[in-house]
Gaussian input, Z-matrix of N, CA and C with variables (Angstrom, degrees):
# hf/3-21g

backbone

0 1
 N
 C     1     B1
 C     2     B2     1     A1
 N     3     B3     2     A2     1     D1
 C     4     B4     3     A3     2     D2
 C     5     B5     4     A4     3     D3
 N     6     B6     5     A5     4     D4
 C     7     B7     6     A6     5     D5
 C     8     B8     7     A7     6     D6
 N     9     B9     8     A8     7     D7
 C    10    B10     9     A9     8     D8
 C    11    B11    10    A10     9     D9
 N    12    B12    11    A11    10    D10
 C    13    B13    12    A12    11    D11
 C    14    B14    13    A13    12    D12
 N    15    B15    14    A14    13    D13
 C    16    B16    15    A15    14    D14
 C    17    B17    16    A16    15    D15
 N    18    B18    17    A17    16    D16
 C    19    B19    18    A18    17    D17
 C    20    B20    19    A19    18    D18
 N    21    B21    20    A20    19    D19
 C    22    B22    21    A21    20    D20
 C    23    B23    22    A22    21    D21
 N    24    B24    23    A23    22    D22
 C    25    B25    24    A24    23    D23
 C    26    B26    25    A25    24    D24
 N    27    B27    26    A26    25    D25
 C    28    B28    27    A27    26    D26
 C    29    B29    28    A28    27    D27
 N    30    B30    29    A29    28    D28
 C    31    B31    30    A30    29    D29
 C    32    B32    31    A31    30    D30
 N    33    B33    32    A32    31    D31
 C    34    B34    33    A33    32    D32
 C    35    B35    34    A34    33    D33
 N    36    B36    35    A35    34    D34
 C    37    B37    36    A36    35    D35
 C    38    B38    37    A37    36    D36
 N    39    B39    38    A38    37    D37
 C    40    B40    39    A39    38    D38
 C    41    B41    40    A40    39    D39
 N    42    B42    41    A41    40    D40
 C    43    B43    42    A42    41    D41
 C    44    B44    43    A43    42    D42
 N    45    B45    44    A44    43    D43
 C    46    B46    45    A45    44    D44
 C    47    B47    46    A46    45    D45
 N    48    B48    47    A47    46    D46
 C    49    B49    48    A48    47    D47
 C    50    B50    49    A49    48    D48
 N    51    B51    50    A50    49    D49
 C    52    B52    51    A51    50    D50
 C    53    B53    52    A52    51    D51
 N    54    B54    53    A53    52    D52
 C    55    B55    54    A54    53    D53
 C    56    B56    55    A55    54    D54
 N    57    B57    56    A56    55    D55
 C    58    B58    57    A57    56    D56
 C    59    B59    58    A58    57    D57
 N    60    B60    59    A59    58    D58
 C    61    B61    60    A60    59    D59
 C    62    B62    61    A61    60    D60
 N    63    B63    62    A62    61    D61
 C    64    B64    63    A63    62    D62
 C    65    B65    64    A64    63    D63
 N    66    B66    65    A65    64    D64
 C    67    B67    66    A66    65    D65
 C    68    B68    67    A67    66    D66
 N    69    B69    68    A68    67    D67
 C    70    B70    69    A69    68    D68
 C    71    B71    70    A70    69    D69
 N    72    B72    71    A71    70    D70
 C    73    B73    72    A72    71    D71
 C    74    B74    73    A73    72    D72
 N    75    B75    74    A74    73    D73
 C    76    B76    75    A75    74    D74
 C    77    B77    76    A76    75    D75
 N    78    B78    77    A77    76    D76
 C    79    B79    78    A78    77    D77
 C    80    B80    79    A79    78    D78
 N    81    B81    80    A80    79    D79
 C    82    B82    81    A81    80    D80
 C    83    B83    82    A82    81    D81
 N    84    B84    83    A83    82    D82
 C    85    B85    84    A84    83    D83
 C    86    B86    85    A85    84    D84
 N    87    B87    86    A86    85    D85
 C    88    B88    87    A87    86    D86
 C    89    B89    88    A88    87    D87
 N    90    B90    89    A89    88    D88
 C    91    B91    90    A90    89    D89
 C    92    B92    91    A91    90    D90
 N    93    B93    92    A92    91    D91
 C    94    B94    93    A93    92    D92
 C    95    B95    94    A94    93    D93
 N    96    B96    95    A95    94    D94
 C    97    B97    96    A96    95    D95
 C    98    B98    97    A97    96    D96
 N    99    B99    98    A98    97    D97
 C   100   B100    99    A99    98    D98
 C   101   B101   100   A100    99    D99
 N   102   B102   101   A101   100   D100
 C   103   B103   102   A102   101   D101
 C   104   B104   103   A103   102   D102
 N   105   B105   104   A104   103   D103
 C   106   B106   105   A105   104   D104
 C   107   B107   106   A106   105   D105
 N   108   B108   107   A107   106   D106
 C   109   B109   108   A108   107   D107
 C   110   B110   109   A109   108   D108
 N   111   B111   110   A110   109   D109
 C   112   B112   111   A111   110   D110
 C   113   B113   112   A112   111   D111
 N   114   B114   113   A113   112   D112
 C   115   B115   114   A114   113   D113
 C   116   B116   115   A115   114   D114
 N   117   B117   116   A116   115   D115
 C   118   B118   117   A117   116   D116
 C   119   B119   118   A118   117   D117
 N   120   B120   119   A119   118   D118
 C   121   B121   120   A120   119   D119
 C   122   B122   121   A121   120   D120
 N   123   B123   122   A122   121   D121
 C   124   B124   123   A123   122   D122
 C   125   B125   124   A124   123   D123
 N   126   B126   125   A125   124   D124
 C   127   B127   126   A126   125   D125
 C   128   B128   127   A127   126   D126
 N   129   B129   128   A128   127   D127
 C   130   B130   129   A129   128   D128
 C   131   B131   130   A130   129   D129
 N   132   B132   131   A131   130   D130
 C   133   B133   132   A132   131   D131
 C   134   B134   133   A133   132   D132
 N   135   B135   134   A134   133   D133
 C   136   B136   135   A135   134   D134
 C   137   B137   136   A136   135   D135
 N   138   B138   137   A137   136   D136
 C   139   B139   138   A138   137   D137
 C   140   B140   139   A139   138   D138
 N   141   B141   140   A140   139   D139
 C   142   B142   141   A141   140   D140
 C   143   B143   142   A142   141   D141
 N   144   B144   143   A143   142   D142
 C   145   B145   144   A144   143   D143
 C   146   B146   145   A145   144   D144
 N   147   B147   146   A146   145   D145
 C   148   B148   147   A147   146   D146
 C   149   B149   148   A148   147   D147
 N   150   B150   149   A149   148   D148
 C   151   B151   150   A150   149   D149
 C   152   B152   151   A151   150   D150
 N   153   B153   152   A152   151   D151
 C   154   B154   153   A153   152   D152
 C   155   B155   154   A154   153   D153
 N   156   B156   155   A155   154   D154
 C   157   B157   156   A156   155   D155
 C   158   B158   157   A157   156   D156
 N   159   B159   158   A158   157   D157
 C   160   B160   159   A159   158   D158
 C   161   B161   160   A160   159   D159
 N   162   B162   161   A161   160   D160
 C   163   B163   162   A162   161   D161
 C   164   B164   163   A163   162   D162
 N   165   B165   164   A164   163   D163
 C   166   B166   165   A165   164   D164
 C   167   B167   166   A166   165   D165
 N   168   B168   167   A167   166   D166
 C   169   B169   168   A168   167   D167
 C   170   B170   169   A169   168   D168
 N   171   B171   170   A170   169   D169
 C   172   B172   171   A171   170   D170
 C   173   B173   172   A172   171   D171
 N   174   B174   173   A173   172   D172
 C   175   B175   174   A174   173   D173
 C   176   B176   175   A175   174   D174
 N   177   B177   176   A176   175   D175
 C   178   B178   177   A177   176   D176
 C   179   B179   178   A178   177   D177
 N   180   B180   179   A179   178   D178
 C   181   B181   180   A180   179   D179
 C   182   B182   181   A181   180   D180
 N   183   B183   182   A182   181   D181
 C   184   B184   183   A183   182   D182
 C   185   B185   184   A184   183   D183
 N   186   B186   185   A185   184   D184
 C   187   B187   186   A186   185   D185
 C   188   B188   187   A187   186   D186
 N   189   B189   188   A188   187   D187
 C   190   B190   189   A189   188   D188
 C   191   B191   190   A190   189   D189
 N   192   B192   191   A191   190   D190
 C   193   B193   192   A192   191   D191
 C   194   B194   193   A193   192   D192
 N   195   B195   194   A194   193   D193
 C   196   B196   195   A195   194   D194
 C   197   B197   196   A196   195   D195
 N   198   B198   197   A197   196   D196
 C   199   B199   198   A198   197   D197
 C   200   B200   199   A199   198   D198
 N   201   B201   200   A200   199   D199
 C   202   B202   201   A201   200   D200
 C   203   B203   202   A202   201   D201
 N   204   B204   203   A203   202   D202
 C   205   B205   204   A204   203   D203
 C   206   B206   205   A205   204   D204
 N   207   B207   206   A206   205   D205
 C   208   B208   207   A207   206   D206
 C   209   B209   208   A208   207   D207
 N   210   B210   209   A209   208   D208
 C   211   B211   210   A210   209   D209
 C   212   B212   211   A211   210   D210
 N   213   B213   212   A212   211   D211
 C   214   B214   213   A213   212   D212
 C   215   B215   214   A214   213   D213
 N   216   B216   215   A215   214   D214
 C   217   B217   216   A216   215   D215
 C   218   B218   217   A217   216   D216
 N   219   B219   218   A218   217   D217
 C   220   B220   219   A219   218   D218
 C   221   B221   220   A220   219   D219
 N   222   B222   221   A221   220   D220
 C   223   B223   222   A222   221   D221
 C   224   B224   223   A223   222   D222
 N   225   B225   224   A224   223   D223
 C   226   B226   225   A225   224   D224
 C   227   B227   226   A226   225   D225
 N   228   B228   227   A227   226   D226
 C   229   B229   228   A228   227   D227
 C   230   B230   229   A229   228   D228
 N   231   B231   230   A230   229   D229
 C   232   B232   231   A231   230   D230
 C   233   B233   232   A232   231   D231
 N   234   B234   233   A233   232   D232
 C   235   B235   234   A234   233   D233
 C   236   B236   235   A235   234   D234
 N   237   B237   236   A236   235   D235
 C   238   B238   237   A237   236   D236
 C   239   B239   238   A238   237   D237
 N   240   B240   239   A239   238   D238
 C   241   B241   240   A240   239   D239
 C   242   B242   241   A241   240   D240
 N   243   B243   242   A242   241   D241
 C   244   B244   243   A243   242   D242
 C   245   B245   244   A244   243   D243
 N   246   B246   245   A245   244   D244
 C   247   B247   246   A246   245   D245
 C   248   B248   247   A247   246   D246
 N   249   B249   248   A248   247   D247
 C   250   B250   249   A249   248   D248
 C   251   B251   250   A250   249   D249
 N   252   B252   251   A251   250   D250
 C   253   B253   252   A252   251   D251
 C   254   B254   253   A253   252   D252
 N   255   B255   254   A254   253   D253
 C   256   B256   255   A255   254   D254
 C   257   B257   256   A256   255   D255
 N   258   B258   257   A257   256   D256
 C   259   B259   258   A258   257   D257
 C   260   B260   259   A259   258   D258
 N   261   B261   260   A260   259   D259
 C   262   B262   261   A261   260   D260
 C   263   B263   262   A262   261   D261
 N   264   B264   263   A263   262   D262
 C   265   B265   264   A264   263   D263
 C   266   B266   265   A265   264   D264
 N   267   B267   266   A266   265   D265
 C   268   B268   267   A267   266   D266
 C   269   B269   268   A268   267   D267
 N   270   B270   269   A269   268   D268
 C   271   B271   270   A270   269   D269
 C   272   B272   271   A271   270   D270

   B1=1.4059
   B2=1.4288
   B3=1.4386
   B4=1.4841
   B5=1.5169
   B6=1.2261
   B7=1.4915
   B8=1.4596
   B9=1.2652
   B10=1.5093
   B11=1.5946
   B12=1.3245
   B13=1.5551
   B14=1.4289
   B15=1.3716
   B16=1.4234
   B17=1.5736
   B18=1.3540
   B19=1.4778
   B20=1.5158
   B21=1.3556
   B22=1.4045
   B23=1.6306
   B24=1.4417
   B25=1.5060
   B26=1.4253
   B27=1.3097
   B28=1.5377
   B29=1.5601
   B30=1.3093
   B31=1.4289
   B32=1.5234
   B33=1.3711
   B34=1.4849
   B35=1.5516
   B36=1.4076
   B37=1.4596
   B38=1.4572
   B39=1.3921
   B40=1.4994
   B41=1.5165
   B42=1.3135
   B43=1.4279
   B44=1.5432
   B45=1.3951
   B46=1.4564
   B47=1.5723
   B48=1.2877
   B49=1.4488
   B50=1.5333
   B51=1.3371
   B52=1.3857
   B53=1.5463
   B54=1.2805
   B55=1.4910
   B56=1.5093
   B57=1.3758
   B58=1.4773
   B59=1.3935
   B60=1.4191
   B61=1.4405
   B62=1.5217
   B63=1.2662
   B64=1.4567
   B65=1.5166
   B66=1.3125
   B67=1.4753
   B68=1.4642
   B69=1.3493
   B70=1.4437
   B71=1.5976
   B72=1.2454
   B73=1.4091
   B74=1.5857
   B75=1.3584
   B76=1.4016
   B77=1.5301
   B78=1.1997
   B79=1.4426
   B80=1.5019
   B81=1.3327
   B82=1.4458
   B83=1.4179
   B84=1.3277
   B85=1.5039
   B86=1.4724
   B87=1.2720
   B88=1.4587
   B89=1.6420
   B90=1.2660
   B91=1.4443
   B92=1.4447
   B93=1.3768
   B94=1.4929
   B95=1.5814
   B96=1.2769
   B97=1.3821
   B98=1.6289
   B99=1.2784
   B100=1.5000
   B101=1.6206
   B102=1.3076
   B103=1.4110
   B104=1.5832
   B105=1.3418
   B106=1.3692
   B107=1.5501
   B108=1.3601
   B109=1.4189
   B110=1.4581
   B111=1.3743
   B112=1.4694
   B113=1.5636
   B114=1.2818
   B115=1.5122
   B116=1.4963
   B117=1.4171
   B118=1.2994
   B119=1.5472
   B120=1.1773
   B121=1.4777
   B122=1.5063
   B123=1.3375
   B124=1.4151
   B125=1.5745
   B126=1.3846
   B127=1.4561
   B128=1.4800
   B129=1.3222
   B130=1.4973
   B131=1.5512
   B132=1.3461
   B133=1.4379
   B134=1.5359
   B135=1.2568
   B136=1.4852
   B137=1.5119
   B138=1.4567
   B139=1.4268
   B140=1.4571
   B141=1.3335
   B142=1.4302
   B143=1.4900
   B144=1.3184
   B145=1.4514
   B146=1.5208
   B147=1.2766
   B148=1.5095
   B149=1.4817
   B150=1.3135
   B151=1.4381
   B152=1.5409
   B153=1.2490
   B154=1.4870
   B155=1.5402
   B156=1.3212
   B157=1.4598
   B158=1.5802
   B159=1.3561
   B160=1.5081
   B161=1.5134
   B162=1.3205
   B163=1.5078
   B164=1.5416
   B165=1.3803
   B166=1.4669
   B167=1.5802
   B168=1.3819
   B169=1.4543
   B170=1.5900
   B171=1.2830
   B172=1.4851
   B173=1.4872
   B174=1.2830
   B175=1.5778
   B176=1.5654
   B177=1.4057
   B178=1.4829
   B179=1.5646
   B180=1.4280
   B181=1.4840
   B182=1.5577
   B183=1.2827
   B184=1.5857
   B185=1.6088
   B186=1.2994
   B187=1.4768
   B188=1.5409
   B189=1.4556
   B190=1.4446
   B191=1.4273
   B192=1.4277
   B193=1.5059
   B194=1.4391
   B195=1.3331
   B196=1.4856
   B197=1.5612
   B198=1.3257
   B199=1.3520
   B200=1.5510
   B201=1.3609
   B202=1.4356
   B203=1.4588
   B204=1.3827
   B205=1.4075
   B206=1.5924
   B207=1.3375
   B208=1.4918
   B209=1.5940
   B210=1.1636
   B211=1.4477
   B212=1.5690
   B213=1.3354
   B214=1.4673
   B215=1.5607
   B216=1.4114
   B217=1.5122
   B218=1.5565
   B219=1.3589
   B220=1.4730
   B221=1.5325
   B222=1.3451
   B223=1.5143
   B224=1.4726
   B225=1.3553
   B226=1.4229
   B227=1.4695
   B228=1.2817
   B229=1.4953
   B230=1.4971
   B231=1.3200
   B232=1.5752
   B233=1.5248
   B234=1.2372
   B235=1.4612
   B236=1.5529
   B237=1.3681
   B238=1.5440
   B239=1.5079
   B240=1.2130
   B241=1.5487
   B242=1.5554
   B243=1.2759
   B244=1.4788
   B245=1.5181
   B246=1.3030
   B247=1.4885
   B248=1.6259
   B249=1.3608
   B250=1.4535
   B251=1.5294
   B252=1.3358
   B253=1.4489
   B254=1.5019
   B255=1.3222
   B256=1.4434
   B257=1.4492
   B258=1.3663
   B259=1.4452
   B260=1.6085
   B261=1.3213
   B262=1.5187
   B263=1.5152
   B264=1.3317
   B265=1.4301
   B266=1.5024
   B267=1.3150
   B268=1.4475
   B269=1.5846
   B270=1.2820
   B271=1.4904
   B272=1.5292
   A1=109.79
   A2=117.15
   A3=119.28
   A4=107.45
   A5=119.84
   A6=128.14
   A7=110.24
   A8=116.73
   A9=122.57
   A10=105.56
   A11=116.37
   A12=120.26
   A13=105.26
   A14=125.93
   A15=130.68
   A16=110.74
   A17=109.64
   A18=117.08
   A19=111.96
   A20=116.32
   A21=121.95
   A22=111.61
   A23=108.13
   A24=107.85
   A25=113.28
   A26=121.42
   A27=124.03
   A28=104.94
   A29=122.31
   A30=122.71
   A31=115.08
   A32=111.76
   A33=119.03
   A34=115.51
   A35=108.32
   A36=115.81
   A37=114.64
   A38=113.63
   A39=118.91
   A40=106.07
   A41=117.78
   A42=128.83
   A43=104.54
   A44=109.77
   A45=115.81
   A46=105.68
   A47=118.64
   A48=126.56
   A49=105.90
   A50=117.11
   A51=127.15
   A52=110.85
   A53=122.53
   A54=125.37
   A55=113.27
   A56=118.52
   A57=119.99
   A58=117.00
   A59=116.46
   A60=122.71
   A61=111.42
   A62=117.81
   A63=123.56
   A64=110.47
   A65=115.15
   A66=119.32
   A67=110.04
   A68=117.20
   A69=124.19
   A70=102.98
   A71=118.55
   A72=123.06
   A73=110.50
   A74=115.86
   A75=117.01
   A76=107.58
   A77=118.38
   A78=123.40
   A79=116.27
   A80=114.45
   A81=120.85
   A82=113.40
   A83=117.32
   A84=126.43
   A85=103.94
   A86=118.07
   A87=124.89
   A88=112.64
   A89=114.76
   A90=121.67
   A91=108.69
   A92=113.29
   A93=112.44
   A94=107.98
   A95=115.16
   A96=124.20
   A97=112.36
   A98=112.47
   A99=116.05
   A100=106.96
   A101=119.09
   A102=119.34
   A103=111.37
   A104=119.29
   A105=121.00
   A106=108.97
   A107=118.45
   A108=124.41
   A109=110.57
   A110=115.22
   A111=116.79
   A112=106.02
   A113=112.17
   A114=113.50
   A115=117.17
   A116=115.83
   A117=121.43
   A118=116.67
   A119=122.78
   A120=126.40
   A121=106.22
   A122=115.88
   A123=121.38
   A124=109.54
   A125=117.74
   A126=120.92
   A127=109.75
   A128=113.78
   A129=117.70
   A130=105.90
   A131=112.04
   A132=119.16
   A133=112.77
   A134=117.11
   A135=122.15
   A136=103.47
   A137=115.47
   A138=124.64
   A139=111.75
   A140=117.35
   A141=119.48
   A142=111.92
   A143=116.93
   A144=121.99
   A145=112.19
   A146=115.58
   A147=118.19
   A148=112.13
   A149=123.59
   A150=125.62
   A151=110.36
   A152=120.34
   A153=119.54
   A154=111.30
   A155=116.75
   A156=117.55
   A157=109.98
   A158=117.40
   A159=119.47
   A160=109.86
   A161=115.89
   A162=114.09
   A163=109.45
   A164=117.62
   A165=122.04
   A166=107.58
   A167=116.82
   A168=121.72
   A169=106.63
   A170=122.26
   A171=120.04
   A172=112.64
   A173=112.95
   A174=119.07
   A175=109.55
   A176=110.91
   A177=117.51
   A178=109.60
   A179=111.90
   A180=111.72
   A181=109.74
   A182=113.72
   A183=114.25
   A184=114.14
   A185=113.55
   A186=112.22
   A187=113.46
   A188=120.20
   A189=115.16
   A190=121.83
   A191=114.83
   A192=115.86
   A193=112.67
   A194=119.59
   A195=118.79
   A196=112.99
   A197=118.56
   A198=123.25
   A199=117.08
   A200=114.07
   A201=118.67
   A202=109.49
   A203=125.42
   A204=129.73
   A205=106.50
   A206=116.46
   A207=117.43
   A208=108.75
   A209=116.77
   A210=120.15
   A211=112.84
   A212=113.64
   A213=119.01
   A214=112.01
   A215=110.39
   A216=110.67
   A217=113.81
   A218=115.75
   A219=122.89
   A220=115.52
   A221=116.13
   A222=116.05
   A223=105.42
   A224=112.08
   A225=122.00
   A226=111.43
   A227=118.75
   A228=122.22
   A229=112.52
   A230=112.40
   A231=119.72
   A232=108.79
   A233=119.60
   A234=124.34
   A235=107.01
   A236=112.82
   A237=117.57
   A238=106.85
   A239=116.18
   A240=119.39
   A241=108.10
   A242=114.60
   A243=123.80
   A244=110.62
   A245=113.46
   A246=118.86
   A247=101.87
   A248=107.34
   A249=119.56
   A250=105.25
   A251=116.37
   A252=121.99
   A253=108.74
   A254=115.21
   A255=125.45
   A256=113.53
   A257=115.22
   A258=123.40
   A259=105.77
   A260=112.56
   A261=115.72
   A262=111.33
   A263=115.45
   A264=127.86
   A265=110.33
   A266=121.57
   A267=118.55
   A268=110.41
   A269=110.87
   A270=113.60
   A271=114.80
   D1=-40.48
   D2=178.57
   D3=-60.31
   D4=-44.63
   D5=-177.76
   D6=-57.53
   D7=-42.16
   D8=-173.34
   D9=-73.86
   D10=-39.87
   D11=-179.74
   D12=-69.16
   D13=-38.47
   D14=178.84
   D15=-57.90
   D16=-45.54
   D17=179.51
   D18=-61.92
   D19=-45.15
   D20=-177.55
   D21=-67.36
   D22=-37.45
   D23=173.96
   D24=-69.04
   D25=-36.26
   D26=-178.18
   D27=-65.28
   D28=-33.11
   D29=175.57
   D30=-62.90
   D31=-22.57
   D32=175.22
   D33=-99.76
   D34=13.55
   D35=-179.11
   D36=59.61
   D37=40.15
   D38=172.30
   D39=-113.99
   D40=126.50
   D41=-170.59
   D42=-78.68
   D43=140.05
   D44=-178.80
   D45=-135.26
   D46=49.91
   D47=175.47
   D48=-65.78
   D49=159.78
   D50=-174.40
   D51=-52.71
   D52=-37.81
   D53=178.33
   D54=-79.75
   D55=-12.10
   D56=-177.78
   D57=-99.95
   D58=-22.02
   D59=-166.17
   D60=-137.30
   D61=123.46
   D62=-175.89
   D63=-141.11
   D64=156.07
   D65=175.80
   D66=-138.19
   D67=144.92
   D68=173.32
   D69=-119.87
   D70=130.37
   D71=-179.04
   D72=-118.89
   D73=131.79
   D74=174.15
   D75=-128.91
   D76=164.44
   D77=177.27
   D78=-153.17
   D79=173.36
   D80=174.30
   D81=-127.07
   D82=131.99
   D83=178.15
   D84=-109.46
   D85=128.43
   D86=-179.11
   D87=-128.84
   D88=155.28
   D89=171.15
   D90=-81.39
   D91=108.70
   D92=177.08
   D93=-117.16
   D94=106.42
   D95=-176.59
   D96=56.99
   D97=40.41
   D98=171.96
   D99=93.19
   D100=-3.48
   D101=-176.09
   D102=-119.93
   D103=122.90
   D104=-177.80
   D105=-69.76
   D106=128.57
   D107=-176.42
   D108=-136.73
   D109=143.71
   D110=170.96
   D111=-78.48
   D112=125.73
   D113=-177.76
   D114=-112.86
   D115=-17.41
   D116=175.45
   D117=-143.13
   D118=144.11
   D119=173.59
   D120=-130.53
   D121=134.25
   D122=174.20
   D123=-126.49
   D124=127.82
   D125=-178.40
   D126=-114.17
   D127=119.40
   D128=176.96
   D129=-103.86
   D130=119.24
   D131=-179.95
   D132=-102.91
   D133=140.01
   D134=175.71
   D135=-121.22
   D136=132.82
   D137=-176.97
   D138=-141.34
   D139=116.50
   D140=166.69
   D141=-81.48
   D142=120.82
   D143=-172.44
   D144=-146.92
   D145=144.36
   D146=176.96
   D147=-59.07
   D148=141.05
   D149=-172.43
   D150=-58.68
   D151=-29.02
   D152=-178.74
   D153=-73.12
   D154=-15.35
   D155=-174.31
   D156=-104.49
   D157=12.82
   D158=-176.19
   D159=-70.84
   D160=-41.86
   D161=-177.11
   D162=-63.60
   D163=-36.43
   D164=-178.24
   D165=-66.77
   D166=-39.42
   D167=179.34
   D168=-65.10
   D169=-44.72
   D170=175.24
   D171=-59.27
   D172=-44.80
   D173=177.90
   D174=-49.77
   D175=-50.49
   D176=-177.65
   D177=-57.10
   D178=-45.33
   D179=-176.06
   D180=-63.29
   D181=-32.06
   D182=-178.35
   D183=-74.87
   D184=-8.48
   D185=-175.60
   D186=-124.66
   D187=-13.72
   D188=-174.04
   D189=-70.65
   D190=-19.95
   D191=178.10
   D192=-65.63
   D193=-30.41
   D194=-179.71
   D195=-75.95
   D196=-7.28
   D197=171.99
   D198=-105.05
   D199=-1.01
   D200=-172.87
   D201=-91.55
   D202=123.05
   D203=-177.35
   D204=-67.65
   D205=-39.06
   D206=-177.19
   D207=-70.08
   D208=-46.80
   D209=-178.24
   D210=-63.40
   D211=-43.09
   D212=-179.39
   D213=-68.73
   D214=-21.36
   D215=179.08
   D216=-76.73
   D217=-22.44
   D218=-174.98
   D219=-111.21
   D220=-15.50
   D221=-179.88
   D222=-61.08
   D223=141.00
   D224=-175.02
   D225=92.71
   D226=-18.86
   D227=174.01
   D228=-108.18
   D229=-37.68
   D230=-177.49
   D231=-125.63
   D232=127.17
   D233=177.86
   D234=-71.94
   D235=123.02
   D236=-178.95
   D237=-112.88
   D238=124.68
   D239=168.98
   D240=-125.61
   D241=159.40
   D242=-177.47
   D243=-150.82
   D244=160.26
   D245=174.79
   D246=-154.07
   D247=152.78
   D248=-176.13
   D249=-122.55
   D250=118.93
   D251=168.98
   D252=-107.86
   D253=124.22
   D254=-178.77
   D255=-104.88
   D256=141.45
   D257=175.81
   D258=-123.14
   D259=141.38
   D260=-177.79
   D261=-63.33
   D262=134.95
   D263=167.89
   D264=-111.81
   D265=121.14
   D266=176.46
   D267=-64.08
   D268=141.42
   D269=176.11
   D270=-77.69

């Protein structure tokens, strides 16, 4: 998922170098009828981005899941949520 979002951001000329773009992923595993299953995944992204690119970064967040093979493979089975926290990066 992080790689797909990075690709969409790159298409918008937003840099995602190691020191600019990070993700923390958490999830829930539950007993579903005697079988342990991953039921939820939450991805918390941090991105340092110039202020003038914030709208484009938010747009990327809103569209990348439809392009992500991993997410598309599990949507419907695992609840996926995400959030993007942005910090200012001088231009």
